[in-house]
N, C-alpha and C positions, 0 to 999 in steps of 0.2 A: 557369697562365700569366697574367700581367697584361699588358694592352695599353693603350697610349696613342698618340695621334697623334704624329708626329715634331715637328710645330709646337709642341704643348703641351710636349713633353719639352725642346725646344731653348730655350723661354722661361725655363725654371727650372733647367736643368742645364748644366754645363760638359762638353761632349762630349769623348770620347777621339778618336783618329784615325778619320776616316771616309774611305771611298773617294771618288774624284772622280766625282760624280753630278750630273746636271742638276738645277736647282732644283725643276723641276716633278715630278721623281721623288721628291725628298725630301719635298715637300709633300704627297704622296699615299701616303707610307710610314708605318710605325708602329714604335714602340719596344716590344719585348716583353721581359718578365723572366720567366725560368724558375727554379724552385726546384731543389734538388739531386735528381738522378736523375729528372728530368722529360723526357719524350720531346719532342724538337724536331720530328723527322720520323719517321714510322712506316715500316717496311719495306713495299715494294710498294704504297704509297698514291699516289694522283694528286696530283702536286705542285701546291700552290696558291700557294706563296710561296717566295722564296728569302731566305736570311739572311746577314747579315754580323755576325760576333762583335765587339761593342764592348768587352766586358769579360767574362772568364771563360774556362772551358775545357769541352770536350765530348769525346765518344768516338764513333767510327763502328763499328758491329758489323753483322755479316751472319749470317743464319740459313742454314745448309747444308741440303741435302736430307735429311739424317739428323736434323735438329732441333738440331744443335749450333750454339751461338753462337760466332762467330769475331770477335776484336778485330782491326780493320783499321788504325785510325789515331786519333791524338789531334788535336783542333782547339784553337786558342787565339785570343787577340786578333787581329784583322785577317784572320781566315780566312772564306771564303765557305762557305755550305752550300747545296747544290742546284744549283751551277753546272754540273755535268756533265750534268744532266738537261736544263736549258735549251739546252745546246749539242747535244743529240741524241747525246751519246756514251754516256750511261747510260740504259738503257731502264727499269730499275726502281730505285726508291729503296731506301736501306739505312737501318737504325735509326741515328738520331743522338740521343744522350742527354747531358743536362747533367751535369757534374761540379761540384758546388757551385752557387752562384747565377750565372746567365749572363744578360747583357744583349745583345740582338741588335737590329740594324735589320732590319725585315721588309719586304720589297718584294713586293706582290701580283703574281702572274704576268701578269695582263693588262697591268699597267704595264710590266713587263719587255719583253713582246712588243711594246708599243706604242712604247716609247721607247728602250730599252737595247740591243736587238738590232741596232740601226742606228747605235749610238753608238760612234764610233772610239775615243775616250778610254777608255770602259768596257771595250771589247775589249782595248785595249792593257794596261790594268791587270790584267784577268783573265788575260791571256797570261802576265804576269810571275808572278802568283800561282800558276798552274798549273805553271809551270817550277820555281818554288821547292818546290812540293809534290812534284814528281817527284824533286827532289834530296833532299828530306827522306826519302822512301821509300828511295831508293838508299842513303842514309846509314844508315838503320835496318838494312838487310840487311848492309851492310858492317861495322856495329858488332857484329852478331850473329856474324860470323866472326872478328872481330879482338880482341874483349874477352872476358875471363872473365865467367861469369854473375854474380859478386857485383858487378862494376861496372855491368853493364847492369841488374841488378835494382835496385840503389841509384837509378840514374837513373830507372827506371820507377816506383818507389815515390814519388819526388818529383813526377813528372809526373801520376800518376793519383790522388794523395791529395786529399782535400777537407778543409781546416782540419786537415791532418796526421793525418787518419783515412783508412786504406786499407781498401777493401771489395771488391776485385776477386776473381773466381773463380780459384782456382789452376789449374784445367784450362785455362781460356781464357788465362791469362798464360803458362803453359808453352808453348802453342802459339804465341803471339805472339813470345816470345822464342826460340823454336826449341830448346827443351831437354825433357828428360823430366820427367814429373810428380815422379818420385822425386828427381831432381837439384834441382829447385826447391824441394821440401820440406826438403832437406838445407841449402840456403843459407838458407832461412827460419829453420831451427833455429839456425844459426851466427849469424845476425843477432840473434836473441832473446838468445843468450848474450853477445854483445858489446854489447848495450844499444842497437842500432840501431832495434829495433822492440819493442813490447810488446803482447802480445795482450790485448784488452779485451773480447772477445765471441767468439761462435762462429766468425765469419769476418771480425772487424774487428781492425785493428792500429793502434795509436798509433805514428807514426813520430818518430824523433829526427832532425829535419831538419838540424841542424848536423852530426851525425856522418855522415849519408848524403851530405851535400854534399861532405864530404871525400874520398869514394871514387867520386862520381858521375863520369860522362863529361862532360867540359866541352865 
């Protein structure tokens, strides 16, 4: 992880969209850059910062009592990380891992407690974000029931790949998409035959973005 002050970053960079935050909060925040597959937040750690994704994407996973890792959700530009913890909704943090390079605004928790928890504008924006997050999860479950696996898998491959390289665990993906492991492997085999993906390592695939976009869920 690379970290610089927000002020230094702002002097030299053109920022993407940022949340509506007081100037004193921005001045005491940082810009952090994560490499591919780097942990942003560890599961069950004491939260020290919240994050706002400026550029990139990440995934949230949870370790079950039996040690199995479950994929919960993807994160993208303009998503918050750690917001449920500061609201007291989530007692324990979950694993958040970068997919490719990720740039985040990092706000120390003491600054959040001092300034943001009483800021009406911040809470309004956070409420809109949480509402959209709920709709996204509802849409995910709806799509799992409405679309054949090939369409959902095409969409998933596009979302989860890094520079068109896909590296996710088949077991975890089968559970996320609500299908059997055997069914998932069959569709993977079909995709390879059709030229949608090409295996380039033990668990790595090169995706054909153009072909997958033709059958992905819009």
